[in-house]
C-alpha positions in Angstrom: 0.0 0.0 0.0 1.5 3.4 -1.0 0.7 6.7 0.6 0.0 9.7 -1.6 1.4 12.9 0.0 -0.8 15.9 -0.4 2.1 18.3 0.0 1.3 21.7 1.5 -2.5 21.1 1.5 -2.3 19.0 4.7 -0.6 21.9 6.6 -3.3 24.5 5.7 -5.3 23.7 8.9 -2.3 24.6 11.1 -2.2 28.3 10.2 -3.2 30.3 13.2 -6.1 32.6 13.1 -3.8 35.4 14.5 -1.4 34.9 11.7 -4.2 35.1 9.1 -5.5 38.2 10.7 -2.0 39.8 10.6 -1.6 38.9 7.0 -5.0 40.5 6.1 -4.1 43.6 8.1 -0.8 43.9 6.2 -2.7 43.7 2.8 -5.1 46.6 3.6 -4.6 49.8 1.7 -3.2 52.6 3.8 -5.4 55.4 4.9 -4.5 59.1 5.5 -3.6 59.9 9.1 -4.1 63.3 10.8 -1.5 65.8 9.7 0.8 66.9 12.6 2.4 70.2 13.4 6.1 70.8 13.1 6.4 70.9 16.9 4.8 67.5 17.3 7.0 66.0 14.7 10.2 67.5 16.2 9.2 66.2 19.7 8.7 62.7 18.5 12.0 62.8 16.5 13.9 64.0 19.6 12.4 61.2 21.7 13.3 58.7 19.0 16.9 60.0 18.9 17.4 59.6 22.6 15.4 56.3 23.1 16.2 54.6 19.7 12.6 53.5 19.2 10.9 52.3 16.0 9.0 54.9 14.0 6.2 54.9 11.4 6.3 57.8 9.0 3.6 58.8 6.6 4.7 61.2 3.9 2.6 63.8 2.0 1.6 62.8 -1.5 0.3 64.8 -4.5 -3.3 65.8 -4.4 -5.6 63.0 -5.5 -3.0 60.3 -4.9 -3.8 57.5 -2.4 -1.8 57.2 0.8 1.3 55.1 0.5 2.5 52.6 3.1 4.3 54.0 6.1 8.1 54.1 6.3 8.8 51.8 9.3 12.2 51.6 10.9 14.7 53.1 13.3 15.9 56.7 13.1 19.7 56.6 12.3 20.4 60.2 11.6 19.3 63.7 10.9 21.3 65.9 8.5 20.1 69.3 7.6 16.4 68.9 6.6 16.7 65.2 5.8 16.2 62.2 8.1 17.4 58.7 7.6 15.5 55.6 8.6 16.9 52.0 8.7 14.1 49.9 7.4 13.9 46.1 6.8 14.9 46.7 3.2 17.7 49.2 3.6 18.0 52.9 4.4 15.3 55.3 3.5 15.7 59.1 3.4 13.0 61.7 3.6 12.7 65.5 4.0 11.3 66.9 7.2 8.8 69.0 5.2 7.4 65.8 3.6 6.4 64.2 6.9 2.6 64.2 7.4 2.4 62.0 10.4 4.9 60.2 12.6 4.4 57.9 15.5 6.3 55.4 17.7 5.8 51.9 16.7 6.3 48.8 18.7 7.3 45.5 17.1 4.1 43.8 16.1 3.9 40.2 16.8 1.4 38.1 14.9 1.4 35.4 17.6 0.5 35.7 21.3 
């Protein structure tokens, strides 16, 4: 008697509901967040510099353009009017004037 392996199909039932919910959340289209004042942005950047926390930055886009995904990473430097963020894919730079919204971000776990 030979056994026919169903491959990955047999493992589909083991995907956790939390993991599925996290994947669905990651695939949602970004929404515009409330625009922040320069003072609020500077305050968060100062805190991020001293505490080395993760940041999520939403940039302004042209009128009529949908919101883009946030730049998520750790602040590694500020030079002139540019800030540099280390993301999971490399280093991203943006101008201070282009920041619409910035917030501290904790590492999100898809498991409990």
